Structures are given as structure tokens and as C-alpha cells.
C-alpha positions as CSV (number, residue, x, y, z in Angstrom):
1,M,-2.2,-31.0,12.7
2,T,-1.4,-33.6,15.4
3,Q,1.8,-31.7,16.3
4,D,-0.1,-28.5,16.6
5,M,-2.6,-30.2,19.0
6,S,0.1,-31.7,21.1
7,A,1.9,-28.4,21.3
8,L,-1.3,-26.6,22.2
9,E,-2.0,-29.2,24.9
10,R,1.5,-28.9,26.3
11,E,1.1,-25.1,26.4
12,I,-2.2,-25.3,28.1
13,E,-0.7,-27.7,30.8
14,E,2.2,-25.3,31.3
15,T,-0.2,-22.4,31.7
16,R,-2.2,-24.4,34.3
17,Q,1.0,-25.1,36.2
18,R,2.0,-21.5,36.3
19,L,-1.5,-20.4,37.3
20,A,-1.6,-23.0,40.1
21,S,1.8,-21.8,41.4
22,T,0.6,-18.2,41.3
23,I,-2.6,-19.1,43.2
24,D,-0.5,-20.9,45.8
25,Q,1.7,-17.9,46.2
26,L,-1.2,-15.5,46.5
27,A,-2.9,-17.8,49.1
28,H,0.2,-17.8,51.1
29,R,0.6,-14.0,51.0
30,A,-3.1,-13.5,51.9
31,H,-3.0,-15.9,54.8
32,P,-3.6,-14.0,58.1
33,R,-0.6,-15.6,59.8
34,T,1.7,-14.4,57.0
35,I,0.2,-10.9,57.1
36,V,0.7,-10.7,60.9
37,G,4.3,-11.9,60.5
38,R,5.0,-9.2,57.9
39,Q,3.4,-6.5,60.2
40,V,5.4,-7.7,63.2
41,T,8.6,-7.5,61.2
42,T,7.7,-4.0,60.0
43,V,7.1,-2.8,63.6
44,K,10.3,-4.5,64.9
45,S,12.3,-2.8,62.1
46,H,11.3,0.6,63.5
47,F,12.8,-0.2,66.9
48,V,15.6,-2.7,66.1
49,E,18.0,-3.0,63.2
50,L,17.1,-6.3,61.7
51,D,20.5,-7.0,60.3
52,T,22.5,-6.4,63.5
53,G,19.9,-6.6,66.2
54,T,21.0,-3.3,67.7
55,P,18.2,-1.1,69.1
56,R,17.3,2.1,67.2
57,T,17.4,4.5,70.1
58,D,16.2,7.5,68.1
59,N,12.8,5.8,67.4
60,I,12.6,4.3,70.9
61,L,13.1,7.8,72.4
62,K,10.5,9.3,70.1
63,V,7.8,6.8,71.1
64,A,8.8,7.1,74.8
65,G,8.5,10.9,74.6
66,A,5.1,10.6,73.0
67,V,3.9,8.2,75.7
68,V,5.1,10.5,78.4
69,G,3.5,13.5,76.7
70,V,0.2,11.8,76.5
71,V,0.3,10.7,80.2
72,V,1.2,14.3,81.2
73,L,-1.6,15.7,79.1
74,L,-4.1,13.3,80.6
75,A,-2.9,14.2,84.1
76,V,-3.3,17.9,83.4
77,V,-6.8,17.4,81.8
78,R,-7.9,15.4,84.8
79,K,-6.6,17.9,87.3
80,V,-8.3,20.8,85.5
81,A,-11.6,18.8,85.2
82,R,-11.9,18.4,89.0
């Protein structure tokens, strides 16, 4: 019976340690600074190869084209609205 109790106590302590570790990991992942860092990395990865650091011109040109298109559209709408 004593061995069963000590084994049970040891198992409970191991479970507490695992839970504490899991809670620490979740707290780190949910921290706003960590979330922002992940999002910045995601956005950067769309425009720069993270492994080599070379720019991804295809995605850069797509975004630049969209920006130019929006500017032209706004200019045309303004001109028509006058």
C-alpha cells in the first residue's frame, strides 16, 4: 500500500510538472508580442525568401500593381465626381 501511495504521488507530481510546462508554452504562444512576431514573419515571407533573403518579385509586383490600380481608380472616380 505504501508503494502504491508513493507511486501515485510521484505520478501526480509528474503530471503537475507537465501541466505547468504546457501552461507556460501556451502563455508564451498567446503573448501579444509573440503573436505580432509570428504575423510579421508571415508577412515578410510573402515578400522575401526567409532562407536566402532574396526578394520575391512576383508577389512584390502583384502588390505594387494592386496599389497602382487603386490609385488610378480613385483618381478616375474623383475626376468623374467633379
